[in-house]
Structures are given as C-alpha cells and as structure tokens.
MDAnalysis code that builds the backbone (N, CA, C; Angstrom):
import MDAnalysis as mda
import numpy as np

u = mda.Universe.empty(324, n_residues=108, atom_resindex=np.repeat(np.arange(108), 3), trajectory=True)
u.add_TopologyAttr("name", ["N", "CA", "C"] * 108)
u.add_TopologyAttr("resid", np.arange(1, 109))
u.add_TopologyAttr("resname", ["MET", "ASN", "ALA", "ARG", "THR", "VAL", "PHE", "ARG", "THR", "ILE", "ALA", "ILE", "ALA", "GLU", "ALA", "CYS", "SER", "TRP", "ALA", "GLY", "LEU", "LEU", "ILE", "GLY", "MET", "PHE", "PHE", "LYS", "TYR", "VAL", "PRO", "GLU", "THR", "THR", "GLU", "ALA", "GLY", "VAL", "GLN", "ILE", "PHE", "GLY", "PRO", "ILE", "HIS", "GLY", "ALA", "MET", "PHE", "VAL", "LEU", "TYR", "CYS", "LEU", "GLY", "VAL", "LEU", "VAL", "ILE", "GLY", "PHE", "SER", "GLN", "ARG", "TRP", "SER", "MET", "GLY", "ARG", "LEU", "VAL", "LEU", "GLY", "LEU", "PHE", "SER", "SER", "ILE", "PRO", "PRO", "LEU", "MET", "THR", "LEU", "TRP", "PHE", "ASP", "ARG", "TYR", "ALA", "GLU", "LYS", "ARG", "GLY", "TRP", "ILE", "PRO", "GLU", "ARG", "LEU", "GLY", "ARG", "SER", "ALA", "THR", "GLU", "SER", "ALA"])
u.atoms.positions = np.array([
    [130.865, 90.192, 95.663],
    [129.799, 89.564, 96.876],
    [128.648, 88.813, 96.948],
    [128.798, 87.771, 97.489],
    [127.705, 86.997, 96.876],
    [126.169, 87.486, 97.396],
    [125.469, 86.375, 97.411],
    [123.627, 86.804, 97.603],
    [123.431, 86.923, 98.878],
    [124.315, 85.819, 99.799],
    [124.044, 85.812, 101.343],
    [124.547, 87.006, 101.977],
    [125.970, 87.192, 100.978],
    [126.449, 89.198, 101.957],
    [125.703, 89.834, 101.557],
    [125.335, 90.303, 100.389],
    [124.182, 91.185, 100.027],
    [123.445, 91.608, 100.991],
    [122.346, 90.403, 101.104],
    [121.530, 90.532, 101.809],
    [121.523, 90.815, 103.367],
    [122.357, 90.240, 103.968],
    [122.645, 90.672, 105.464],
    [123.230, 91.981, 105.049],
    [123.856, 92.320, 104.391],
    [124.397, 93.779, 104.169],
    [123.336, 94.552, 104.592],
    [122.026, 94.444, 103.800],
    [120.573, 95.231, 103.601],
    [119.889, 95.005, 104.944],
    [119.797, 93.726, 105.527],
    [119.110, 93.770, 106.429],
    [120.160, 95.041, 107.750],
    [121.212, 94.498, 108.073],
    [121.830, 95.539, 108.868],
    [121.548, 96.976, 108.681],
    [121.444, 97.455, 107.156],
    [121.316, 99.043, 107.085],
    [120.323, 99.006, 107.572],
    [118.925, 98.001, 106.876],
    [117.620, 98.560, 107.347],
    [117.205, 98.435, 108.557],
    [118.321, 97.554, 109.314],
    [117.880, 97.855, 111.274],
    [118.732, 99.390, 111.958],
    [119.768, 99.334, 111.262],
    [120.301, 100.409, 111.653],
    [119.547, 101.980, 111.330],
    [119.082, 101.914, 110.138],
    [118.059, 103.281, 109.661],
    [116.697, 103.506, 110.609],
    [116.659, 101.996, 110.850],
    [115.268, 102.215, 111.835],
    [115.590, 102.548, 113.347],
    [116.680, 102.280, 113.667],
    [117.451, 102.742, 115.103],
    [117.574, 103.826, 115.551],
    [118.360, 104.342, 113.835],
    [118.583, 105.955, 113.660],
    [117.131, 106.432, 113.626],
    [115.992, 105.941, 113.196],
    [114.506, 106.895, 112.821],
    [114.213, 106.478, 114.256],
    [113.817, 105.812, 114.916],
    [113.638, 105.728, 116.052],
    [114.113, 106.941, 116.972],
    [115.624, 107.004, 116.910],
    [116.292, 107.792, 117.902],
    [115.611, 109.479, 117.545],
    [115.816, 109.824, 116.149],
    [115.321, 110.580, 115.950],
    [113.571, 110.780, 116.208],
    [112.825, 110.429, 116.129],
    [111.039, 110.596, 116.635],
    [111.495, 110.733, 118.232],
    [112.134, 110.345, 118.658],
    [112.350, 110.002, 120.281],
    [112.636, 111.624, 120.316],
    [113.674, 112.282, 119.752],
    [113.864, 113.915, 120.062],
    [112.844, 115.091, 119.538],
    [112.134, 114.372, 118.495],
    [111.395, 114.859, 117.650],
    [109.732, 115.297, 118.822],
    [109.812, 114.162, 119.266],
    [108.031, 113.873, 119.766],
    [108.275, 114.090, 121.752],
    [109.268, 113.750, 122.281],
    [109.640, 113.585, 123.722],
    [110.166, 114.781, 124.364],
    [111.248, 115.277, 124.003],
    [111.834, 116.443, 124.414],
    [111.550, 117.549, 123.440],
    [110.947, 117.352, 122.309],
    [110.503, 118.376, 121.366],
    [111.839, 119.162, 121.103],
    [112.981, 118.615, 120.773],
    [113.811, 119.633, 120.580],
    [114.438, 119.771, 119.240],
    [114.190, 118.875, 118.883],
    [114.610, 119.298, 117.103],
    [114.610, 117.812, 116.461],
    [113.818, 117.915, 114.910],
    [113.126, 117.287, 113.920],
    [114.311, 116.619, 112.830],
    [115.622, 117.050, 113.255],
    [116.895, 117.119, 112.503],
    [116.984, 115.195, 112.461],
    [116.850, 114.443, 113.147],
    [116.982, 113.397, 112.888],
    [115.872, 112.558, 112.624],
    [114.870, 112.963, 112.474],
    [113.803, 112.674, 111.564],
    [113.710, 113.262, 110.021],
    [114.014, 114.368, 109.835],
    [114.850, 114.359, 108.758],
    [115.847, 113.761, 107.771],
    [116.748, 113.125, 108.753],
    [117.896, 112.608, 108.147],
    [117.506, 111.365, 107.475],
    [117.143, 110.204, 108.746],
    [116.730, 108.946, 109.050],
    [115.672, 108.564, 108.118],
    [114.320, 109.546, 108.305],
    [113.599, 109.015, 107.291],
    [113.572, 108.823, 106.051],
    [114.198, 109.698, 105.094],
    [114.164, 109.034, 104.048],
    [115.616, 107.973, 103.634],
    [116.615, 107.839, 104.573],
    [117.141, 106.945, 104.494],
    [116.524, 105.437, 104.851],
    [115.759, 105.750, 105.918],
    [115.070, 104.113, 106.104],
    [113.876, 103.937, 104.602],
    [113.487, 104.826, 104.668],
    [112.329, 104.639, 103.578],
    [113.061, 103.672, 102.332],
    [114.059, 104.292, 102.019],
    [115.362, 103.560, 100.888],
    [115.620, 102.150, 101.857],
    [116.165, 101.911, 102.735],
    [116.971, 100.671, 103.147],
    [115.285, 99.617, 102.974],
    [114.261, 100.427, 103.506],
    [113.006, 99.489, 103.545],
    [112.821, 98.646, 102.043],
    [112.586, 99.791, 101.025],
    [112.364, 99.167, 99.836],
    [113.172, 98.396, 99.141],
    [114.669, 98.570, 99.328],
    [115.541, 98.007, 99.271],
    [115.820, 96.201, 99.981],
    [115.139, 96.304, 100.825],
    [114.644, 95.049, 101.835],
    [114.235, 94.021, 101.148],
    [112.955, 94.876, 101.195],
    [111.885, 94.187, 100.279],
    [112.217, 93.888, 98.971],
    [112.869, 94.786, 98.515],
    [112.940, 94.103, 96.988],
    [114.251, 92.844, 96.985],
    [114.624, 92.718, 98.107],
    [115.795, 91.708, 98.246],
    [114.973, 90.297, 98.499],
    [114.207, 90.596, 99.463],
    [113.503, 89.217, 99.752],
    [112.855, 88.833, 98.622],
    [112.172, 89.402, 98.071],
    [111.284, 89.412, 96.830],
    [112.305, 88.663, 95.759],
    [113.543, 89.121, 95.677],
    [114.155, 88.685, 94.761],
    [115.019, 87.446, 94.581],
    [115.355, 86.791, 95.548],
    [115.539, 85.800, 96.635],
    [114.270, 85.207, 96.693],
    [113.678, 85.589, 97.185],
    [112.033, 84.307, 97.720],
    [111.712, 83.987, 96.341],
    [111.564, 84.742, 94.828],
    [110.887, 84.199, 93.857],
    [112.085, 83.513, 92.791],
    [113.339, 83.645, 93.074],
    [114.906, 82.852, 93.011],
    [114.434, 81.611, 93.338],
    [114.568, 81.619, 94.521],
    [114.441, 79.958, 95.570],
    [113.182, 79.404, 95.627],
    [112.046, 80.294, 94.837],
    [110.798, 79.277, 95.229],
    [110.218, 79.287, 96.312],
    [110.546, 80.065, 97.352],
    [110.193, 80.302, 98.361],
    [108.454, 80.323, 98.755],
    [108.170, 79.525, 99.482],
    [106.373, 79.374, 99.830],
    [106.140, 80.561, 100.200],
    [104.639, 80.837, 100.040],
    [103.690, 82.220, 100.129],
    [104.322, 82.404, 101.504],
    [104.229, 81.602, 102.505],
    [104.517, 81.924, 103.973],
    [105.829, 82.443, 104.193],
    [106.904, 81.430, 103.765],
    [108.422, 82.311, 103.964],
    [108.430, 83.659, 103.518],
    [108.005, 83.785, 102.447],
    [108.103, 85.144, 101.345],
    [106.903, 86.563, 102.445],
    [106.235, 85.816, 103.006],
    [105.685, 86.936, 103.623],
    [106.045, 87.329, 104.867],
    [106.816, 85.781, 105.520],
    [107.662, 86.322, 106.969],
    [108.607, 87.364, 106.200],
    [109.444, 87.185, 105.143],
    [110.637, 87.616, 104.906],
    [109.789, 89.212, 104.991],
    [108.421, 89.570, 103.976],
    [108.263, 90.848, 104.438],
    [108.080, 91.255, 105.199],
    [107.415, 90.819, 106.115],
    [106.609, 91.081, 107.239],
    [107.791, 91.418, 108.006],
    [108.640, 90.955, 108.364],
    [110.322, 91.001, 108.769],
    [110.642, 92.487, 108.827],
    [110.355, 93.124, 107.351],
    [110.898, 94.578, 107.709],
    [109.781, 95.454, 108.774],
    [109.033, 95.266, 109.196],
    [108.139, 96.201, 109.704],
    [108.073, 96.602, 111.389],
    [108.841, 95.489, 111.856],
    [108.832, 95.843, 113.204],
    [110.475, 96.026, 113.985],
    [110.931, 96.907, 114.324],
    [112.595, 97.693, 114.567],
    [113.315, 96.132, 114.570],
    [114.318, 96.213, 113.902],
    [115.405, 95.243, 114.337],
    [114.851, 93.656, 113.656],
    [113.771, 93.682, 113.123],
    [113.240, 92.264, 112.908],
    [113.899, 91.558, 111.711],
    [114.709, 92.624, 110.593],
    [115.173, 91.845, 109.712],
    [116.411, 91.445, 109.920],
    [116.755, 92.006, 110.834],
    [118.771, 90.596, 111.793],
    [117.849, 89.920, 112.194],
    [116.910, 89.327, 113.068],
    [116.470, 87.961, 113.263],
    [116.384, 87.087, 111.884],
    [115.438, 87.614, 110.821],
    [115.291, 86.655, 109.682],
    [116.146, 86.759, 109.273],
    [117.526, 87.696, 109.082],
    [118.459, 87.349, 108.147],
    [118.829, 85.850, 108.892],
    [119.445, 85.962, 110.130],
    [119.632, 84.725, 110.729],
    [119.052, 83.625, 110.594],
    [117.585, 83.730, 111.142],
    [116.572, 82.544, 111.156],
    [116.635, 82.126, 109.367],
    [116.917, 82.680, 108.317],
    [116.580, 82.079, 107.399],
    [118.381, 81.652, 106.722],
    [119.358, 82.121, 106.976],
    [120.621, 81.574, 107.015],
    [120.566, 80.028, 107.691],
    [120.436, 80.187, 109.168],
    [120.420, 78.571, 109.259],
    [119.399, 77.266, 108.966],
    [118.527, 78.103, 108.345],
    [118.122, 76.628, 107.093],
    [118.279, 76.797, 105.830],
    [118.623, 77.765, 105.346],
    [119.644, 77.634, 104.088],
    [118.835, 77.843, 102.882],
    [117.961, 78.958, 103.457],
    [117.197, 79.876, 102.684],
    [117.829, 80.437, 101.986],
    [118.837, 81.232, 101.925],
    [119.561, 82.237, 101.459],
    [120.876, 81.473, 100.484],
    [120.876, 81.213, 99.657],
    [122.049, 80.961, 98.895],
    [122.957, 81.891, 98.342],
    [124.333, 81.268, 98.419],
    [125.333, 82.245, 97.801],
    [125.356, 82.772, 96.645],
    [124.811, 82.520, 95.767],
    [124.353, 82.733, 94.676],
    [123.082, 82.661, 94.092],
    [122.711, 83.807, 93.309],
    [121.125, 83.274, 92.793],
    [121.009, 82.668, 91.689],
    [119.740, 82.337, 91.370],
    [119.573, 81.280, 90.360],
    [120.087, 79.975, 90.933],
    [120.457, 79.424, 91.609],
    [120.377, 77.636, 92.152],
    [119.401, 77.579, 93.653],
    [118.986, 76.573, 93.714],
    [118.171, 76.598, 94.546],
    [119.367, 76.458, 96.170],
    [118.519, 76.845, 97.054],
    [119.385, 76.594, 98.658],
    [119.702, 75.160, 98.635],
    [119.203, 74.505, 98.562],
    [119.459, 72.775, 98.413],
    [120.341, 72.571, 97.794],
    [120.547, 73.051, 96.327],
    [121.995, 72.682, 95.467],
    [122.955, 73.273, 95.887],
    [123.049, 74.541, 96.774],
    [124.426, 75.291, 97.382],
    [124.769, 74.755, 98.018],
    [124.152, 73.624, 99.006],
    [124.491, 73.260, 100.080],
    [125.427, 71.846, 99.954],
])
C-alpha cells in the first residue's frame, strides 16, 4: 500500500469511529438506554484519532508542509467527519504523495 492509500484508510476509519461514537452518545444521553456504544466506540475512536494525527504529522514533516497546512490537517481530526474532507482536499492539491520521502511535486 502506498502512503496515499494508508492515509485515506486512516481518515475513513477515524470518520467511521466518530460516527459510531456519536451514535453511542445519542443512546447514552438522549433515550438513556445503553452505554455500550460509548464503551465500544470510545476507545476505538481514541485510537483512530491518535493514528490520524500521527499520519498527518508523518506526512506533513516528510513533505515539509507549512505550519498552516499542518494545523489544518490536525484540526480536521476534531469536527466529526472532517478527516474525509481534508483527505480529498489534500489529494486534489497533491499534498499527499504515493511514497514518503519524496515531495509531492517530485511524485507528480
């Protein structure tokens, strides 16, 4: 798998875990029926959040992203499903290379 595919997979997994956690929080706090969704998706989302942030940092530093681009990538992990937006936004601009260690402009 190339870096672009790995990053996209992590972004999708982070978004799905966010969605699962939000659904779990709904059942915990609105009808107050169960905490199972939060107990299951809480740790999963935590792990996906950390993995996504590490992915942004690894790609960002290897590609020498500007501080603004790096902050945007990291900020995208906070609002639900925004990792999906950032993945597409970054790919359209060539920010995520197929292989690490080469700048995005070199691989284009």
